[in-house]
N, C-alpha and C positions, 0 to 999 in steps of 0.2 A: 873768652873761650870757656866752655863748660867743662864738665868732668870727662876725664879720659880713663877708660878701663884698659889696664895693661894685661895682656895675656901672659901665661906662664912662659911662653917662648921668649918673650921680650925681657921678662924678669931674669930668667936664667942667662940670657945673653948679656945682661948687665953684670950679673954677679960673677960670671965665669970669664976671667980674662983670656982663657984659651978658646972660648967659643967664637966661631966665625962672625957671629952677630954682635960681639962685644963693642967694637968701635961705633957702629951705627946705633945700637941700643943706648949706649952711654950718651952719645950726642943728642939723640932724640929726647931722652928723658931730661937732660940738662935744658934743652930748648923749652920743655914744658914748665920747668921750674919758674914759679912766680906768675905764669900765664894761665895755668890750668890746675884744677884739682885732680890728683891722681887717685884712682880707685883700683881695686882688684877683687875678684871673686874669692870666696873661701876655698873654692875648688883649686884656684891657682896657688893659694897659700899651701894647701895640702900637697899639691904636686911638687912644689919647690921644697917643702919640708921633707918629702919623700927622698928627694935628691940629697938633702942634708943627712938624713938618717942612713943613707947608703954611702956617705962619705964624699959626695961630689961637691958639697959646699959646707962651709962652717955654719953651724946652726945660729951662732951669735950674729954672724954677718947677715943671714937671712932675716932674723928677727929685727936686727938693726935697720935693714932696708925697709921693712914693713912699718916699723915704728916711726922712722924719720920721714919717709916719703909718701906712704900710702895713707891718705886722709880717711878713706872709707874702705873698710873690708866688708864687702857685701855678702850677706847670707843667701842661702838658697831656700826659698819657701815653696809652697804648693803651686802658686802661679808660675814661678820660674820653672819648676819641674814639669808642669803641664806644657809650657811653651817649648821646653827642651825636647820633650817627647814628640811634639809636632815637627820640630826641626829634624830630629833623628829619623822620624818616619818618612820625611820628604827627601832626606839626603842619607841614603844607606851607608855611605862611607864615613859619615860623621860619627865620631865616638861620643858617648854620653858625657864625659867630662867637658869636651869642647862644646857640645850642645848646651850644657848648663852655663858655661861662661858666656856664650853668645846670647842665650836667653836672659841672662842677668842684664846684659847691656840693653836688650830690647824691651825689658819690662821696667827699667829704672829710668824715669824721664830726665834725670840729671846727667846721664851718660850721653855725650855728644859723639864720641868716637871710640872704637875699639882698636887698639894697636896690637898687631900680631905679626909673627913671621911665618904663619901657616898660609902658604900660597893658595890653598883651596878655599879659604874663608870668603874672599870677595866674590867667588863664583857660585856659592851655595844658593839653592832655591829657598825662597821664603825668608831670607835674612834682609831686614830693612835698615839695620844699623849701618852707619858709615864705618867701614873697615879700612884702616890705614895699614898697608903691608910694608914691613921692614925687610930688607934683604941685605946680605953681606956685600 
């Protein structure tokens, strides 16, 4: 199995025991352990750290998760930004942070699957990455 890009929704679901996604996110990430390399976009890191700054998560818990489980924290470069712009232009309801995360998956050949809880992602036009949808 190749690399798996975790969306912010899945990371928050894992970190927040009160989140409806917690049981399924925990089980899915455990299933990946030893079978796949986990990756995340710096956009997801920023989104989850925003939650920590607002008191939704402990900052040390967030950093501990990224340090222990995320092998690749993927940056946004010009090619990703350009692809995100195309995805956003094609899908008006798609927000730029989500477009950047999807574009990261689409431009990095190591990423085999994107795991998200956003039910819209598998239906988006112009997205060629495999999107695995988690639901509570």
